[in-house]
C-alpha positions in Angstrom: 12.4 26.5 7.1 10.4 25.2 4.2 9.7 21.6 5.4 9.2 20.3 1.8 12.2 21.9 0.2 14.9 19.5 -1.2 18.0 19.6 0.9 21.5 19.5 -0.6 23.2 16.2 -0.2 26.2 17.9 1.6 23.9 18.6 4.5 23.6 14.9 5.3 26.4 12.9 6.9 27.0 9.2 6.5 25.7 8.8 10.1 22.5 10.8 9.2 21.9 8.4 6.3 22.6 5.3 8.3 20.1 6.4 11.0 17.4 7.3 8.6 17.8 4.0 6.8 17.3 2.3 10.1 14.1 4.4 10.7 12.9 3.3 7.2 13.5 -0.3 8.0 11.5 0.1 11.2 8.7 1.9 9.3 8.4 -1.0 6.8 7.4 -3.3 9.6 4.1 -1.5 9.8 3.1 -2.2 6.2 0.9 -5.1 7.2 -0.7 -3.5 10.2 -0.6 0.4 10.1 -3.1 1.4 7.4 -5.1 3.6 7.1 -2.3 5.4 8.9 1.1 5.8 7.2 4.1 3.5 7.9 6.5 5.5 10.1 9.7 4.6 11.9 11.7 6.6 14.4 15.2 6.4 15.9 16.4 8.5 18.9 20.1 9.2 19.3 22.2 10.8 22.0 25.9 11.3 21.8 26.0 9.2 18.6 24.3 6.2 20.2 20.8 4.9 19.6 18.8 5.1 22.9 15.4 4.2 21.5 13.6 3.2 18.3 10.1 2.2 17.3 7.5 2.2 14.6 3.8 2.8 14.2 2.1 -0.6 14.5 -1.6 0.2 14.0 -4.1 3.1 14.0 -5.2 4.1 17.5 -1.9 2.9 19.1 1.3 4.8 19.7 3.0 6.6 16.9 6.6 5.8 16.0 8.0 8.7 18.1 6.0 7.6 21.2 7.2 4.0 20.9 10.8 5.1 20.4 10.6 7.4 23.4 9.2 4.6 25.5 12.0 2.4 24.3 14.4 5.1 25.6 12.8 4.9 29.0 11.2 8.3 28.5 14.5 10.1 28.8 15.1 11.9 25.5 16.4 15.3 26.7 19.1 16.6 24.4 18.6 13.8 21.9 18.4 13.9 18.1 15.4 12.3 16.5 15.3 10.7 13.0 11.8 10.0 11.8 10.4 9.1 8.4 7.5 11.5 8.5 6.9 14.9 9.9 5.8 14.6 13.6 2.1 15.2 13.9 0.8 18.4 15.4 -2.9 17.6 16.0 -5.0 15.6 18.5 -6.5 12.5 16.9 -6.8 9.2 18.6 -3.4 10.0 20.1 -1.8 13.3 21.3 0.5 15.2 19.0 4.0 13.7 18.6 5.5 17.2 18.2 4.3 18.0 21.7 5.8 14.9 23.1 9.2 15.8 21.6 9.0 19.3 22.9 8.1 18.1 26.4 10.9 15.6 26.2 13.4 18.3 25.4 15.0 16.9 22.3 17.7 18.9 20.5 16.8 18.2 16.8 14.4 16.4 14.5 15.3 15.2 11.1 12.5 13.9 8.9 12.5 12.1 5.6 9.4 13.9 4.3 6.7 16.3 5.3 3.2 15.1 6.1 0.7 15.7 3.2 -2.2 15.4 5.7 -3.7 19.0 5.6 -4.2 18.7 9.4 -0.4 18.6 9.7 1.5 19.7 6.5 4.2 21.8 8.1 2.5 22.5 11.4 4.5 19.8 13.2 7.8 21.5 12.1 6.5 24.9 13.1 5.6 23.7 16.6 9.1 22.2 17.0 10.9 25.3 15.7 8.9 27.7 17.9 10.1 25.6 20.8 13.7 26.1 19.8 14.2 22.6 18.3 16.3 22.4 15.1 14.5 20.7 12.2 15.6 19.3 8.8 13.6 17.6 6.1 14.3 15.6 2.9 16.7 12.9 4.0 15.9 9.8 1.9 12.6 11.4 0.9 12.2 9.2 -2.2 12.5 6.0 -0.1 10.0 7.3 2.5 7.5 8.2 -0.2 7.8 4.8 -1.9 6.9 3.2 1.4 3.7 5.2 1.7 2.5 5.5 -1.9 -1.1 4.7 -1.0 -1.3 7.1 2.0 0.3 9.9 0.0 -2.0 9.4 -3.0 -5.1 9.3 -0.9 -4.1 12.5 1.0 -3.3 14.3 -2.2 -6.1 13.2 -4.4 -8.7 11.4 -2.3 -8.1 8.2 -4.3 -6.3 5.0 -3.3 -3.2 3.6 -5.0 -4.4 0.9 -7.3 -2.4 -2.3 -8.1 -3.6 -4.7 -10.7 -2.3 -8.3 -10.3 -2.1 -10.5 -13.4 -0.6 -13.9 -14.1 0.0 -15.5 -17.5 2.1 -17.8 -19.6 5.0 -16.6 -21.7 2.7 -16.0 -24.6 0.3 -13.9 -22.6 -2.4 -16.5 -21.8 -4.2 -17.0 -18.6 -6.0 -20.3 -19.0 -6.7 -23.1 -21.5 -9.6 -22.7 -23.9 -11.9 -24.6 -21.4 -10.9 -22.2 -18.6 -8.4 -24.5 -16.8 -5.9 -22.3 -15.0 -4.8 -24.0 -11.7 -1.9 -23.6 -11.5 -0.1 -21.6 -14.2 2.1 -19.7 -11.7 4.3 -21.5 -9.2 3.7 -21.9 -5.4 6.3 -19.3 -4.6 4.5 -16.8 -6.8 1.2 -17.6 -4.9 2.9 -16.9 -1.6 4.2 -13.7 -3.0 0.6 -12.7 -3.9 -0.4 -13.4 -0.3 2.2 -10.9 0.9 0.9 -8.3 -1.6 -2.6 -8.9 -0.5 -1.6 -8.5 3.2 0.0 -5.1 2.4 -3.2 -3.9 0.8 -6.1 -2.1 2.5 -8.7 -3.7 0.1 -9.0 -6.5 -2.4 -11.2 -5.7 -5.4 -12.8 -8.4 -7.5 -15.9 -9.1 -9.6 -18.9 -11.4 -9.5 -17.6 -13.0 -12.8 -14.4 -14.0 -11.0 -16.2 -15.3 -7.9 -18.6 -17.3 -10.0 -15.9 -18.8 -12.2 -13.4 -19.8 -9.5 -15.1 -19.4 -6.0 -11.8 -18.0 -4.6 -11.4 -17.0 -1.0 -9.6 -13.7 -1.9 -8.3 -13.4 1.6 -4.9 -13.4 3.4 -3.9 -16.8 4.7 -1.2 -16.2 7.3 0.1 -19.7 7.1 0.8 -19.2 3.4 2.8 -15.9 3.8 6.5 -16.0 3.1 8.5 -17.3 6.0 10.3 -14.0 6.6 6.9 -12.3 7.2 5.6 -15.1 9.4 8.7 -14.7 11.6 7.8 -11.1 12.4 4.1 -11.2 12.5 1.9 -13.6 14.5 -1.0 -14.6 12.3 -3.5 -12.6 14.3 -1.6 -9.4 13.8 -1.9 -9.4 10.0 -4.9 -7.4 8.8 -7.6 -9.0 6.6 -8.2 -6.5 3.9 -11.7 -5.2 3.1 -13.2 -7.1 0.2 -14.6 -4.7 -2.4 -17.0 -6.8 -4.5 -18.5 -5.6 -7.8 -21.7 -7.6 -8.0 -24.0 -5.5 -10.1 -26.8 -8.0 -10.5 -26.4 -9.7 -7.1 -25.3 -13.0 -8.7 -23.0 -14.1 -5.9 -24.6 -16.7 -3.6 -24.4 -16.4 0.2 -22.3 -19.6 0.4 -19.5 -18.2 -1.8 -16.1 -18.4 -0.2 -15.5 -14.7 -0.3 -18.6 -14.2 1.9 -17.1 -16.2 4.8 -18.5 -15.2 8.2 -16.6 -12.3 9.8 -15.2 -11.0 6.5 -15.6 -7.3 6.0 -17.2 -7.0 2.6 -18.3 -3.8 0.7 -20.7 -4.8 -2.1 -21.2 -2.6 -5.1 -24.5 -3.4 -6.8 -27.3 -1.9 -8.9 -29.8 -2.7 -6.2 -28.0 -1.7 -3.0 -29.2 -2.8 0.4 -28.2 -1.2 3.7 -24.4 -0.7 3.8 -24.0 -1.4 0.1 -23.0 1.0 -2.7 -24.8 1.7 -6.0 -22.9 0.4 -9.0 -23.8 0.4 -12.7 -21.1 -0.9 -14.9 -22.6 0.9 -17.9 -22.0 4.3 -16.5 -18.9 6.0 -17.8 -17.6 6.9 -14.4 -18.5 3.6 -12.7 -15.0 2.5 -11.9 -13.7 5.9 -10.9 -16.7 6.2 -8.6 -15.7 2.9 -7.0 -12.2 4.2 -6.2 -13.5 7.5 -4.9 -15.8 5.6 -2.5 -12.9 3.5 -1.3 -10.7 6.6 -0.9 -13.5 8.2 1.2 -13.4 5.1 3.4 -9.7 5.6 4.1 -8.5 2.8 1.8 -4.9 3.6 1.0 -4.1 0.6 -1.4 -6.4 -1.4 -3.6 -5.3 -4.8 -4.9 -7.2 -6.0 -7.9 -7.6 -9.7 -8.8 -10.1 -10.3 -11.6 -10.6 -11.8 -15.0 -9.3 -10.6 -18.4 -12.4 -8.4 -19.2 -12.2 -6.4 -16.0 -8.5 -6.2 -16.1 -8.8 -4.8 -19.6 -11.3 -2.2 -18.4 -8.9 -1.1 -15.7 -6.0 -0.8 -18.2 -7.9 0.9 -21.0 -9.3 3.4 -18.5 -5.8 4.1 -17.1 -6.9 3.4 -13.6 -4.0 1.2 -12.5 -1.0 2.9 -10.8 0.9 -0.4 -10.9 0.5 -3.7 -12.7 2.1 -6.7 -11.1 2.6 -9.4 -13.7 3.7 -13.0 -12.9 5.1 -14.7 -16.0 5.2 -18.5 -15.9 7.7 -20.3 -18.2 5.0 -22.1 -20.2 3.3 -21.6 -23.5 -0.5 -22.2 -23.9 -1.0 -21.4 -27.6 -3.2 -19.1 -29.6 -6.5 -20.6 -28.6 -5.9 -20.1 -24.9 -7.6 -17.3 -23.0 -5.9 -13.8 -23.2 -4.5 -11.7 -20.4 -6.5 -8.6 -20.9 -9.8 -8.1 -22.8 -10.2 -4.7 -24.5 -10.4 -3.5 -28.1 -7.1 -3.1 -29.9 -5.9 0.5 -30.2 -6.0 2.2 -33.6 -2.2 2.8 -33.5 0.7 1.6 -31.4 1.1 5.1 -30.0 -2.4 4.9 -28.6 -1.7 1.6 -26.8 -1.6 1.7 -22.9 2.0 1.7 -21.9 4.0 1.5 -18.7 7.5 1.8 -17.3 9.0 -1.3 -15.9 10.2 -0.5 -12.4 11.3 -3.9 -11.2 11.8 -7.5 -12.3 12.6 -10.4 -10.0 12.6 -14.2 -10.1 10.0 -15.6 -7.8 10.4 -19.4 -7.8 10.3 -20.5 -11.4 8.3 -17.5 -12.4 9.3 -13.9 -13.3 7.6 -11.0 -11.5 7.4 -7.8 -13.4 6.2 -4.6 -11.7 5.1 -1.8 -14.1 3.9 1.7 -13.3 2.5 4.6 -15.2 5.2 6.5 -17.1 4.0 9.7 -15.5 4.7 8.3 -12.0 
């Protein structure tokens, strides 16, 4: 079969959909721990009853199929498998999941999507079919791809998925004329940002932001939303890499972002060992930063920075998503703007996005925008 072909809706029963939705729910539990691997969930069924389920927790540990088989006590003969990503076919830090399913004697495998990793990309399905196991692909594919946007983009392009976070008043201002900005957005919005940070592989900021605010730019488990804290003990939540654009090495060693134990990748015009060359005046400076992060297996980048850098990202069309928190206040014409870049010559030339989602977060409004081409 063509593993990436779209399957007619008539091929999927209500039970098929219910089981894959359960697998997707399980997969989502890995979003704070699994990267750089994808988030994957698996449900194993025999005679219409779930006998095992699992998800991939973190790189180097058991994949979703392995954990689901273990939950079934290792007895999966004659079972039907529902998994959100094509079972892997290669030896990495763990053995191939396709081989596990073949040895276990499963009857069928239904996947939400194929694996874009060139080391797999259909090979998992071929292994299964050659062993006489029925395979299907495409059930709830869109939901599965949404869950792994960063992994998919990195596999397909070598670049991470880039999210730009912004917060402002209703009239598009980020601070009073003197720079006062704590706090425009509400406490609930700040907790929401903590969850967004935690789901990212790297946080990107600039020396200008660090010098202005001395932020920590980290994930603080105690400040995560309660529903996340119930699932994940604090020590399980990853601390994203901090990608720091510090061209002139202006950030002092005592800055909060350079806390002991923090993994930091500094981009500077005078790189030392372990640092990366960065010259903001070069036309390809920002794309080069994202290429470097993609090469380091960074799936998702979360940007928090000032108006000038945000404007650079927007005007260069480098943000896959913009997450905007709107506070119900007005700061006036003299307050500081949201994004700093030159006005376009025409309205048609203005950077524009598609609004994908709006939601109330405490007293604020969260708007998620994405490229119209997405």
